[in-house]
C-alpha positions in Angstrom: 9.2 49.7 -12.9 9.6 51.6 -9.7 12.2 50.6 -7.0 9.6 48.9 -4.8 8.4 46.7 -7.6 11.9 45.9 -8.5 12.6 45.0 -4.9 9.9 42.4 -4.9 10.5 41.0 -8.4 14.3 40.6 -8.2 14.3 37.5 -6.0 11.9 35.8 -8.4 14.2 36.5 -11.3 17.3 35.2 -9.5 15.7 32.0 -8.2 16.1 30.0 -11.4 19.5 28.6 -10.5 19.6 25.0 -9.3 22.6 22.9 -8.2 20.7 19.7 -8.2 21.8 17.1 -10.8 19.3 15.9 -13.3 17.5 12.8 -12.3 18.1 10.0 -14.8 16.2 6.8 -14.2 18.1 3.7 -15.1 16.8 1.1 -17.5 14.7 -1.5 -15.6 17.1 -4.2 -14.5 14.7 -7.0 -15.6 14.0 -8.8 -19.0 11.6 -7.0 -21.3 9.0 -9.8 -21.2 7.8 -12.4 -18.7 9.4 -15.9 -18.9 7.6 -18.4 -21.1 7.9 -22.2 -21.1 6.4 -25.3 -19.7 5.7 -23.7 -16.4 4.2 -20.5 -17.8 1.0 -19.6 -19.8 2.2 -18.5 -23.2 0.2 -15.5 -24.2 0.6 -12.6 -26.6 2.9 -9.8 -25.6 0.1 -7.2 -25.6 0.2 -4.5 -22.9 -1.9 -5.2 -19.8 -4.4 -2.5 -19.2 -4.8 -0.8 -15.8 -7.1 -3.1 -13.8 -9.7 -2.1 -11.3 -10.3 -4.5 -8.4 -13.9 -4.7 -9.6 -12.6 -6.2 -12.8 -10.5 -8.8 -11.0 -12.9 -9.5 -8.1 -16.3 -9.7 -9.8 -18.4 -11.1 -7.0 -20.8 -8.3 -5.8 -20.5 -9.5 -2.2 -16.7 -9.1 -2.1 -17.0 -5.7 -3.9 -19.3 -4.4 -1.2 -16.9 -5.6 1.5 -14.0 -3.8 -0.3 -16.0 -0.6 -0.6 -16.8 -0.7 3.1 -13.1 -1.4 3.9 -11.9 1.6 1.8 -14.0 3.8 4.0 -13.5 2.4 7.4 -10.1 0.6 7.5 -7.9 2.2 10.1 -4.5 1.5 8.4 -5.8 3.2 5.3 -6.9 6.2 7.4 -3.4 6.4 8.8 -1.9 6.3 5.3 -4.2 9.1 4.1 -3.4 11.2 7.2 0.3 10.8 6.5 -0.3 11.8 2.9 -2.2 14.9 4.0 0.7 15.9 6.2 3.3 15.3 3.5 1.3 17.5 1.0 1.0 20.2 3.6 4.8 20.1 4.2 5.3 20.4 0.5 3.2 23.6 0.5 5.2 25.0 3.4 8.4 24.4 1.6 7.1 26.0 -1.6 5.8 29.1 0.4 9.4 29.6 1.6 10.4 30.5 -2.0 8.3 33.7 -1.9 8.6 36.8 0.2 6.5 37.3 3.2 4.5 40.5 3.1 3.4 42.1 6.4 1.7 45.2 7.6 1.6 47.0 10.9 -0.2 50.1 12.2 0.2 52.2 15.3 -1.4 55.2 16.9 -0.6 57.5 19.9 -1.8 60.7 21.5 -0.3 63.0 24.1 -2.0 65.8 26.1 0.1 68.9 26.9 -0.4 69.4 30.6 -4.2 69.3 30.5 -4.5 72.5 28.4 -6.8 70.8 26.0 -4.2 70.8 23.2 -2.3 67.7 22.3 -0.8 65.9 19.4 -1.4 62.5 17.8 0.9 60.1 16.0 -0.2 57.5 13.5 1.8 55.1 11.4 1.1 52.4 8.8 3.9 50.2 7.6 4.1 47.2 5.2 7.0 45.3 3.7 9.0 42.2 3.1 10.5 40.6 6.2 13.8 38.6 6.0 13.4 37.2 2.5 16.3 35.0 1.3 17.5 35.4 -2.2 17.5 31.8 -3.6 20.5 32.5 -5.9 21.8 28.9 -5.7 18.5 27.0 -5.6 18.5 25.9 -2.0 14.9 26.8 -1.3 13.8 25.5 -4.7 15.5 22.2 -4.2 14.0 21.9 -0.7 10.5 22.5 -2.2 11.2 19.9 -4.9 12.5 17.4 -2.3 9.4 17.8 -0.2 7.2 17.6 -3.2 8.7 14.3 -4.3 8.5 13.0 -0.7 4.8 13.8 -0.8 4.4 12.0 -4.1 6.3 9.0 -2.5 3.9 9.1 0.5 1.0 9.1 -1.9 2.4 6.0 -3.6 2.9 4.4 -0.2 -0.8 5.1 0.6 -1.8 3.3 -2.6 0.4 0.4 -1.5 -1.6 0.2 1.7 -4.8 0.4 -0.3 -3.7 -2.4 -2.7 -2.6 -4.6 0.2 -6.0 -4.0 1.9 -7.9 -5.1 -1.1 -5.8 -8.2 -1.7 -5.8 -9.2 2.0 -9.6 -8.9 2.2 -10.0 -11.0 -0.9 -7.7 -13.6 0.6 -9.6 -13.6 3.8 -12.9 -13.9 2.0 -11.6 -16.9 -0.1 -10.1 -18.5 3.0 -13.5 -18.3 4.7 -15.0 -20.2 1.8 -12.3 -22.9 2.0 -12.9 -23.3 5.7 -16.6 -23.7 5.2 -15.8 -26.6 2.8 -13.4 -28.1 5.3 -16.0 -27.9 8.0 -18.5 -29.7 5.7 -15.9 -32.4 5.0 -15.3 -32.9 8.8 -19.0 -33.1 9.4 -19.5 -35.6 6.6 -16.6 -37.7 8.0 -18.1 -37.5 11.5 -21.5 -38.6 10.3 -19.9 -41.6 8.5 -17.8 -42.4 11.6 -21.0 -42.4 13.8 -22.6 -44.9 11.4 -19.5 -47.0 11.4 -19.4 -47.0 15.2 -23.1 -48.1 15.3 -22.6 -50.9 12.8 -19.4 -52.1 14.4 -21.0 -52.2 17.9 -23.8 -54.3 16.4 -21.3 -56.7 14.9 -19.4 -56.8 18.2 -22.7 -57.6 20.1 -23.4 -60.3 17.5 -20.0 -61.9 18.0 -18.9 -61.1 14.4 -16.4 -58.2 15.0 -13.6 -57.9 17.7 -13.6 -55.1 20.2 -10.5 -53.6 18.4 -12.7 -52.8 15.4 -15.1 -50.8 17.6 -12.3 -48.8 19.3 -10.7 -48.0 15.9 -14.1 -46.7 14.6 -14.4 -44.6 17.8 -10.9 -43.1 17.1 -12.0 -42.0 13.6 -15.2 -40.4 15.1 -13.2 -38.6 17.8 -10.7 -37.3 15.2 -13.5 -36.0 13.0 -15.3 -34.3 15.9 -12.0 -32.6 16.8 -11.7 -31.4 13.2 -15.2 -30.0 13.4 -14.3 -28.0 16.5 -11.0 -26.7 14.9 -12.8 -25.6 11.7 -15.5 -23.7 13.7 -12.6 -21.9 15.5 -11.0 -21.1 12.2 -14.3 -19.8 10.8 -14.7 -17.5 13.8 -11.1 -16.3 13.3 -11.7 -15.7 9.6 -14.7 -13.5 10.5 -12.6 -11.6 13.0 -9.9 -10.9 10.3 -12.5 -9.8 7.8 -14.1 -7.5 10.5 -10.6 -6.0 11.2 -9.9 -5.4 7.5 -13.4 -3.9 6.9 -12.9 -1.7 9.9 -16.6 -2.1 11.0 -19.3 -4.7 11.5 -20.4 -6.3 8.2 -23.3 -8.3 6.9 -22.5 -12.0 7.2 -24.6 -12.6 4.1 -21.6 -11.2 2.1 -19.6 -14.3 3.0 -19.3 -17.3 0.6 -20.8 -20.7 1.4 -17.8 -22.4 -0.1 -15.0 -22.3 -2.7 -17.5 -23.1 -5.4 -18.8 -19.5 -4.9 -15.4 -18.0 -4.6 -13.5 -19.3 -7.7 -15.9 -17.9 -10.4 -15.8 -14.4 -8.7 -12.0 -14.0 -9.0 -10.8 -13.5 -12.6 -7.7 -15.2 -13.9 -5.2 -12.7 -15.3 -3.2 -13.4 -18.5 0.5 -13.8 -18.8 2.7 -12.4 -21.5 2.4 -8.7 -20.8 5.4 -6.4 -21.0 7.4 -6.3 -17.8 7.3 -2.5 -18.0 3.9 -2.6 -16.3 5.9 -3.0 -13.1 6.7 0.7 -13.3 3.1 1.2 -12.3 3.4 -0.7 -9.0 3.0 1.7 -6.0 6.2 0.5 -4.3 8.2 1.1 -7.5 6.6 4.6 -7.9 7.4 5.3 -4.3 11.0 4.3 -4.8 11.3 6.5 -7.9 10.0 9.6 -6.0 12.4 8.8 -3.1 15.2 8.8 -5.7 14.0 12.1 -7.0 13.8 13.6 -3.5 17.3 12.4 -2.8 18.5 14.0 -6.0 17.0 17.3 -4.9 18.7 16.9 -1.5 22.1 17.0 -3.3 21.2 20.4 -4.6 20.3 21.6 -1.1 23.7 20.4 0.2 25.6 22.0 -2.6 23.8 25.4 -2.1 24.9 25.4 1.5 28.5 25.7 0.2 27.7 29.3 -1.0 26.8 32.4 0.9 23.2 33.1 2.1 21.8 36.4 1.1 18.8 37.8 2.9 16.8 40.9 2.0 14.5 43.1 4.1 12.3 45.9 2.8 9.8 48.3 4.2 7.3 50.6 2.7 5.0 52.8 4.8 3.3 56.0 5.8 4.0 58.0 9.0 2.5 61.3 10.2 1.9 63.3 13.4 -1.7 63.9 12.5 -4.3 61.6 11.0 -5.4 64.2 8.5 -2.0 64.3 6.8 -1.4 60.5 7.0 -1.6 60.1 3.2 0.1 63.4 2.2 3.0 63.0 -0.2 5.6 63.9 2.4 4.4 61.1 4.7 5.6 58.3 2.5 8.8 56.6 3.6 10.7 53.4 2.5 13.8 51.6 3.5 15.6 48.5 2.3 18.4 46.4 3.7 20.3 43.2 3.1 22.8 41.0 4.6 25.0 38.1 3.5 26.6 35.3 5.5 29.1 32.6 4.6 31.0 30.1 6.6 34.8 30.6 6.0 36.0 27.3 7.5 33.9 24.4 8.9 36.5 21.6 8.8 34.8 20.2 5.7 31.4 19.7 7.3 29.4 21.2 4.4 31.3 19.3 1.7 30.8 16.1 3.8 27.1 17.0 3.8 27.2 16.9 0.0 28.9 13.5 0.1 26.2 12.3 2.5 23.4 13.3 0.1 25.2 11.6 -2.8 25.5 8.4 -0.9 21.8 8.6 0.0 21.0 9.2 -3.6 23.0 6.0 -4.5 21.1 4.1 -1.9 17.8 5.4 -3.2 18.9 4.4 -6.8 19.7 0.8 -5.6 16.4 0.7 -3.7 14.6 1.7 -6.9 16.3 -0.9 -9.0 15.7 -3.5 -6.2 12.0 -2.7 -6.1 11.7 -3.4 -9.8 13.7 -6.7 -9.5 11.6 -7.8 -6.5 8.4 -6.9 -8.3 9.5 -8.9 -11.4 10.3 -11.9 -9.3 6.9 -11.8 -7.5 5.0 -11.6 -10.7 7.1 -14.3 -12.4 6.6 -16.6 -9.4 2.8 -16.1 -9.4 2.7 -16.8 -13.2 4.7 -20.0 -12.7 2.2 -21.2 -10.2 -0.7 -20.1 -12.4 0.7 -21.9 -15.4 0.5 -25.3 -13.7 -2.6 -24.8 -11.5 -5.1 -26.3 -14.0 -3.2 -29.6 -14.0 -2.9 -29.6 -10.3 -6.6 -29.0 -9.8 -7.4 -31.8 -12.3 -5.0 -34.2 -10.5 -6.5 -33.3 -7.1 -10.0 -34.0 -8.3 -8.9 -37.3 -9.8 -7.2 -38.3 -6.6 -10.4 -37.5 -4.6 -12.5 -39.5 -7.0 -10.2 -42.5 -6.8 -10.1 -42.3 -3.0 -13.9 -42.2 -2.8 -14.2 -45.2 -5.0 -11.6 -47.1 -3.0 -13.3 -46.3 0.3 -16.6 -47.5 -1.1 -15.2 -50.8 -2.4 -13.1 -51.5 0.7 -16.1 -50.9 2.9 -18.2 -53.3 0.8 -15.4 -55.9 1.0 -15.2 -55.5 4.8 -18.9 -56.0 5.2 -18.6 -59.0 3.0 -15.9 -60.5 5.2 -13.2 -60.2 2.5 -11.1 -57.4 3.9 -10.3 -56.4 7.5 -11.7 -53.4 9.2 -8.2 -51.8 9.3 -8.3 -51.7 5.4 -11.7 -49.9 5.6 -10.3 -47.4 8.1 -7.2 -46.7 6.0 -9.4 -46.1 2.9 -11.6 -43.6 4.9 -8.5 -41.8 6.1 -7.2 -41.6 2.6 -10.5 -40.2 1.4 -10.5 -37.6 4.1 -7.0 -36.5 3.3 -7.7 -36.4 -0.5 -10.8 -34.2 0.0 -8.9 -31.7 2.2 -6.0 -31.7 -0.3 -8.4 -30.9 -3.1 -9.8 -27.9 -1.1 -6.2 -26.7 -0.5 -5.4 -26.9 -4.2 -8.5 -25.0 -5.2 -7.7 -22.3 -2.6 -4.2 -22.1 -3.9 -5.7 -21.5 -7.4 -7.7 -18.5 -6.1 -4.8 -17.3 -3.9 -2.5 -17.2 -6.9 -4.9 -15.0 -8.8 -5.0 -12.6 -5.9 -1.2 -12.7 -5.5 -0.9 -11.8 -9.2 -3.2 -8.9 -8.8 -1.2 -7.7 -5.8 2.2 -8.3 -7.6 1.2 -6.3 -10.7 -0.1 -3.4 -8.6 -2.7 -2.8 -11.3 -5.4 -1.2 -9.3 -7.1 1.6 -11.2 -6.5 4.2 -8.4 -2.9 4.6 -9.6 -2.8 8.1 -11.0 -0.2 10.4 -9.4 -1.3 13.9 -8.7 1.2 16.5 -7.6 0.4 18.3 -4.3 
């Protein structure tokens, strides 16, 4: 190996030293299985596979809206732009580990007093410019820190993607629930109009007092107000879906009611290992933030040692173009310098302490992310475990309220009960129907929340920049 090749290869041979401590991930600070009991669905402890949103949200209309949102949503575009910037920064840091090779050329000519004779000068130079020997791993740890920061940013972009899918599914389900509530308000208003008509006829016939008519008109006004409110909520639901999709969408993709929503969102089983939380994007992000903080310690430690820079130059120089590549035209030079701070009042050692404290904070954030994820999943499973009983109870309550309203109205028309009893029964039926819709929406929302909490979207692979 000649001296020039050795000059280039030496920094690469010396760059293997790193002062960063080894990253050791702690054991997850959560139990090894989900809780089981009366409030939980007891299932086998089989590992839960990675889930695609298409597996969880099976309705083709919702899938088309999600696909459109993944292309057009502006928050997701911002996340992807931040990811591209982080990846580029990682490449910049990695490039700093290698020498920069440059080349320059020059030419000149001088005429000796117009005699027709003159001389020319040509030069061609190439070499390494101000390359730092990474003896203590400062540049390597800087590259590792930026690489892990890029991976953390990638995980953050997947968090945005996961939230977008879950938010869109929630908005889609809420629209279906509001369509049902509008139907309930319209049915109540229609019954109230008929009640007002009959009560007015009974008043004109001298059978009913005027108070009965005014009470019936109150029920009608309340129902008409509910219709107006529900129309407003439906418009706002559409506005939210349009914002999440990021563009105009086909309204035919919206559900007509919860009866179309519930079958299209699959219930997820309980009983899977809690280690699946390590696949959640926010947990992955916290892990890479921890790794980046660990590399920062190596950077701070390396700053305690001298900085050694190397410059080299290889080139050709000649007074005449014809002899530019002659053996005597070749020249080379090399130089180096080292710098070290003798006394800085402990600033650099304090910098190491800063990075250690930041690493401890990142470690606590990592463990906290796992604990939060466990709590969110456990809460969703607790709700899911009792939802079937709540849905059954809500349906039974609605059925009983409807029967009570029918019987009370018959007794009123037969002169057995007062009109006030009939009105109370109608109010109870209206409240029971709305409560049943709320319970059915909670059932769907719990399934969506569990999908979000598990972070199980199939787009979860981590690719190094």
